[in-house]
C-alpha positions in Angstrom: 13.8 211.3 150.8 11.7 208.3 152.0 11.8 207.0 155.6 13.8 204.1 154.4 16.2 206.4 152.6 16.6 208.5 155.7 17.3 205.4 157.8 19.9 204.1 155.4 21.6 207.5 155.1 21.8 207.7 158.9 23.1 204.1 159.1 25.7 204.8 156.4 26.8 208.0 158.1 28.2 206.1 161.1 30.6 204.3 158.7 32.5 207.3 157.3 36.1 206.4 157.5 39.0 206.6 155.0 38.3 206.8 151.3 35.7 204.0 151.2 32.1 204.9 150.4 30.3 204.6 153.8 27.7 202.4 152.3 30.4 199.9 151.2 32.3 200.1 154.5 29.0 199.8 156.4 28.1 196.6 154.5 31.1 194.9 156.0 30.7 196.3 159.5 27.1 195.3 159.6 27.7 191.9 158.0 30.4 191.1 160.6 27.9 192.1 163.4 25.5 189.5 161.9 23.1 192.4 160.9 22.7 190.8 157.5 19.4 192.5 156.5 20.9 195.9 157.4 24.1 195.1 155.4 21.9 194.2 152.4 19.9 197.5 152.8 22.9 199.8 153.1 24.7 198.3 150.1 21.5 198.4 148.0 22.1 202.2 147.9 25.2 201.6 145.8 23.8 198.8 143.7 20.6 200.4 142.5 22.3 203.2 140.4 25.0 200.8 139.2 22.8 197.7 138.4 24.1 197.6 134.9 27.5 199.3 135.6 30.9 197.8 136.1 30.2 196.8 139.8 26.5 195.9 139.4 27.0 192.1 139.6 29.6 192.6 142.3 27.3 194.5 144.6 24.4 192.2 143.7 26.6 189.2 144.8 27.3 190.9 148.1 23.6 191.6 148.6 22.8 188.0 147.8 25.5 186.8 150.2 23.9 188.8 153.0 20.5 187.6 151.9 21.6 184.0 152.2 22.5 184.6 155.8 19.1 186.4 156.4 17.5 183.2 155.3 19.7 181.1 157.6 18.8 183.4 160.5 15.2 182.7 159.7 16.0 178.9 159.5 15.3 178.7 155.8 18.2 176.7 154.4 16.9 176.1 150.9 16.5 179.7 149.9 19.9 180.4 151.5 21.5 177.7 149.2 19.9 179.4 146.1 21.2 182.8 147.1 24.7 181.4 147.8 24.8 180.0 144.3 23.6 183.2 142.8 26.2 185.2 144.7 28.9 182.8 143.6 27.9 183.2 139.9 28.0 187.0 140.2 31.4 186.9 141.8 32.9 184.8 139.0 32.8 187.8 136.8 35.5 189.6 138.9 39.2 189.1 139.6 40.4 188.7 143.1 40.9 191.0 144.8 38.2 193.4 143.7 37.3 196.6 145.5 39.7 195.6 148.3 37.9 192.3 148.8 39.6 189.0 148.5 37.0 187.4 146.3 38.9 184.1 146.3 38.3 183.9 150.0 34.7 184.9 149.7 34.1 182.2 147.0 35.8 179.7 149.4 33.5 180.9 152.3 30.4 180.4 150.1 31.7 176.9 149.0 32.1 176.0 152.7 28.6 177.1 153.6 27.1 175.2 150.6 29.0 172.1 151.6 27.7 172.3 155.2 24.1 172.9 154.0 24.2 170.1 151.4 25.7 167.5 153.7 23.6 168.2 156.8 19.9 168.4 157.5 19.5 171.6 159.4 21.1 175.0 159.8 24.8 175.4 160.3 24.5 179.0 161.4 25.2 179.2 165.1 27.0 181.6 167.6 30.0 179.4 167.2 29.8 179.4 163.4 29.4 182.9 162.0 30.8 184.3 158.8 33.3 187.2 158.7 34.4 189.3 155.8 37.5 191.5 155.7 38.6 194.2 153.3 42.3 194.4 152.4 44.4 197.5 153.3 
């Protein structure tokens, strides 16, 4: 296993709880801690083998969502807008909820960030304005 693979396996190992895959559960924990790059990394482990499978576009959308916030953390709003739009397109393929995630709420979250980015010059990401994702029961 590569160094990156070992690092991701160790990271995912700390999210073993319930019946959820630790990579999937870890994505949400890391995302909510504003560790967007790490969230992307840990979920990529599920997406790569399922790229063309039933959840391929779903995982890709989650990765793009985290990537959009990585761009905002680096103060690059234009690439963030592009990734928000790609994530939205990928999520349109799934009902809500999907995999215990309220996709209607996620689509609304993305729409809100797109609205903020398109109406303002600058970056709306701040300590007072951080995204949160929650899985349902």
